N, C-alpha and C positions, 0 to 999 in steps of 0.2 A: 504493500500500500504506500509506504513512504517512498519507495523507489519510483513508483508511478507518479507520485506528486512531484518528486524531484525532477523527473523527465519533463512533465508538463510545464513546470516553472522555468526550466532551461529553454524549452521551446518558445515560451511566451517572451522571454528575454531576447532571444534571437529574432523573433518576429518584430518585437518593438524596435530593435536596432535597425532592422531592414526598412521599417516604415518611417524612421526619424527623418525629418527634412535635412537637407545638406547644411553643413555648418558654414559653407562658403557663400559669398555674395558676388554677384556679377550682373552687369547691366550696361546698356548703351545710353550715353549722355550726348545730346546734340547741343553744340555751341552755336547760337544764332545771333544775328544782329545786322545792322546796316553796315555798309563798307567802312573800313578804316576806323573801327571802334575798338580794336585790340583783340579780336577773337584768336588769331593765329599766335600772337604773343602769349595769350592765356594758355592755349593748348601746349605750347612748348614748355612753359613753366610747370604745368600740371603733370606732364609726363616726364619732366626733368631731363629732356633731351630736345635738341633742335630738330624738328621734323618739318614744320610748315615754314615757308619763306615769309618774311615780314618786310614791310616798307611803309613809308608814309603815304604812298600813292594808293588811292582807293582802288578796290577790286583787284588787289594783288592775288588773292586766292581765287582759283577758277573752278576747282572741283572738290568734292567731299574727300576728306582724308581721315582715316582712323588713327588715333593715338592711343596706345594701350598702356595702362599702368597697373601692375600687379603688386600689391603690398600685402603679404601674408595671406589672409583669407578673403581679401577683397580685390576684385578685378574691375577696374573702371575702363570702359571702352568709349573714348571721346570721339565725337564726329565733328571735325572742323569743317565749316561750311563757307561757301562764298557769301559775301555781303548781299543781302536782298536790297535791290536798288530799283529806281524808277527812271523813266525818261529816255531809255535807250532800247532799241528794238532790233539789234543785230542778232544773228543766230547764237552767238556766244553769250550775249546778255540773257536771252531767253533760257539758254542751257543753264547758266549760273543760277538764275532764280529758281528754275525747276529743281536743281540739285539741292539748294538750301531748303526749299519747301518740302521735298520728299524726306529729308532727314528728320523732320518733326513728326512724321506720321507713325513711325514704328520704333520709338525709343522709350526708355523708362523714365528719363528725366530730361527736361530742356533747361539749359542755362541761357537766358536772354541777356546779352551784354549791351548795356547802354553807357552813355558817357556823362558823368557828373550831372550838371544841371542843363545839359543840352538835349533837346528833344526835337526831332525833325519829322518831315513827312515820311521819310524812309523808315524811321522807327515805328510810325503808325502802320506802315505797310507790313512790317514784321508782325505786328500785333494781329493783323488780319489773318495771317497764316496760322498764328498760335491759337486763334479762336477755334480752330478745327481740331486741335489736339486735346486729348483727355488726360495726358500725363501731367504730373506736377511741374510747374514752371518756377525756377529760381531766377530772380533778377540780380545780375551782378553789375553794380554801378562802378564802372571802371574809371581809372585815372584820378582817383580821389587824392592822390599825393599832390596834385596841382591845386587843390582847394585850400586856401589859406584859413578861412573861417569854417572849421568843421561843423559848427552848429548849423550852418546854412544847409547842410545835407539833409536835415530833418524835413525841410520843406520840399526838397527833391524827392525824398521817400514818400511823402504825403501825396505829391503829384502823381508819382508812379502807381501808388496804391489805388488812386482814383481811376487809373487807366486799365489796370490789369489785376485780376485776382491771383496774386503771386503767392506761392507756397512760402517764400522767404525772400527778403531783400537784403543783399550783402554788399557793403561797400568794399571795393578792392582796388589794388593797383597791380595789374598783371606784370608790368615792367619791373616794379620794385618788390614784387612778391609779398605785398601786404594783404593780410587776411585770407590768403589762399587756403590755409589750413582750416579756417572756419567754413569756407566754401566747400572744401572736400568733405568735411563732416556732414554738412547739410545734404550733399549729394549721396553720401554713403547711407545715411538714414533712410533714404528712399529707394535704395537698390533692392531688388528681389533676392531671396535666398535661392541660389542655384549654383551648379558647378561652373567652373571657369571655362570659357570658350576657347581661349588662346593659350599657348604655352607661356609660362611665367616670364620667359626672357624675350618674347616678341613685343616690339614696340609700335609697329605699324603694319597696315595691310599693303602698303605701296612697295613696288620693286625699286631696286637701286637705279634702274634706268629712269624711272619717274623722278626719283629724288635728285639724280644728276641733272636732269633737264630743268627742274625747278631751281636748283642751286645756281645754274647758269643764268636763268631768268631773273633771279633775285639780284645778281650782280649787275645785270643790265639796268634794272630799275634803279638801283642805288647809285650807279655811276652817272646815269643820264638825268634822273629827276624829272624836272619840268620839260626837258627837251624830248623825253621819251614819248613816242607815239604809242597809244594804247594797243595798236594792232601789231604786237610782237609776240612771237612764240618760239619755243625751242624744241627741236625734233632730234632725238638720239638716233643716229644712223649706225653706230657701232658701239657695242659694249662687250668687252672680253676680259675675263679675269684669268690671268696666268699664274695666280698664286702670289708671286712676289711683286707683280705690277698689274695695274688695271688700265686698259686702253679704252678711251672714250672719244668718239667723234660725234660732234653735234652741229647741226645747222640752225642758225638763227634766222627765223622767217620774218620778213617785213612785207608790207603791202605796196611800197613805192620805192623808187630808186633813191629819192632824197632821204628816206628813213635809213636805207642801207648805208649811205655815206655818213650819216650821223653816228651810227653804231661803229663803223670801221674807224672813223676819226682820221686825223692827219697821219699819213704814213702808217696807218694801221695801229697806231699807239693805243687807241681806246679799246679796241677789241682784244689787244694783248693784255691790257690791265684787267679786263673782264675775265679773261681766261686764267690769269694768274691768281686772282682772288677766288675764283670758283675752284680751281685746282687745290688750293690750300685747304678750303673747307672740306672738299671731298677726301683728301688725304687724311684729315683729322677724323672724319667719320669712319673711313674704311681701315685706318691704321696701316696703310700701305702706300707705296708710290703710285701716283696717277699720271698718265700721259693723256693730256686733254687737247684735242684739236678742235678749233672753232672756225666756221666760215659763215658768211652772211649771204642770203639769197632772197630774191623777191618772189613772193607767192601771192599775187594779187587776189584780194577778196577772200582770203582764208577765214577771216573772223566772221563772215556772213555766209559761210558755206557749210552746210551740215556734213557733207562728205569730207571736207578738209578737217573739220573738228573731230570727226570719227577717226581719221588717220592719225590724229595727234592724241588719241585716247580720251577725247572729251565727248563721250557718247553715253 
């Protein structure tokens, strides 16, 4: 009798162990907002690694990118999105808005990034997309390090609270890494209990070919600033890893001859500087020597061609 009771007790314990929910947490977090509000800078600091390119030029980010951070039992899968914008109707602009909007539809948490006391029509456009999501929305009020009178933030919070039923409003500085631990805690509280989706050492879903192209594009943007025409893309034509050295050949695409001359510069000096800066970043990422070859060519109308966007991986 006692043996039978013992067996039943043992079976009950095993059954209980099998039906216990997983102790780990994992979920997708979309980072959304208007252009140039600091979404990519936030992603890089949250995953503690530079994945997304950054610049002061609006619409630097063109496609969704996953940034994965695994800390112990928690895996946060951030989706960095292009800035939702208005007033431009080329194929690439429609694509970028579509990518950003789609990211809010199937995630566990949305982080809506806004800027201090600045609210624009494009912030309102983001709100329109968020009205269709049922997941909790955390508002991250970015660049608060630039606010002298911190008490003025209370009126900013009140204004935001009138506009959106936020799960939480968190003042942050992505660049200075202020209050990011608070933001992470608020996100973690809302992640479901489930097994991790990605290996613990994986930090993104993008290939090195994609990251190489984006690294070159970042250097173009930073070197040229206001001179840069928006219609510039980078296409990796060769990427080969020989173990001790990585060979990369990339074409910089412009839409007009004048744009091509701007990027090449006098005697090719500007494109050489772009290549040098990009190569240094890539060698630091890959921890190996990189041979990077760049050239510039004209591909008229690529930014308004669905076929051209598809060939660049923007589909």
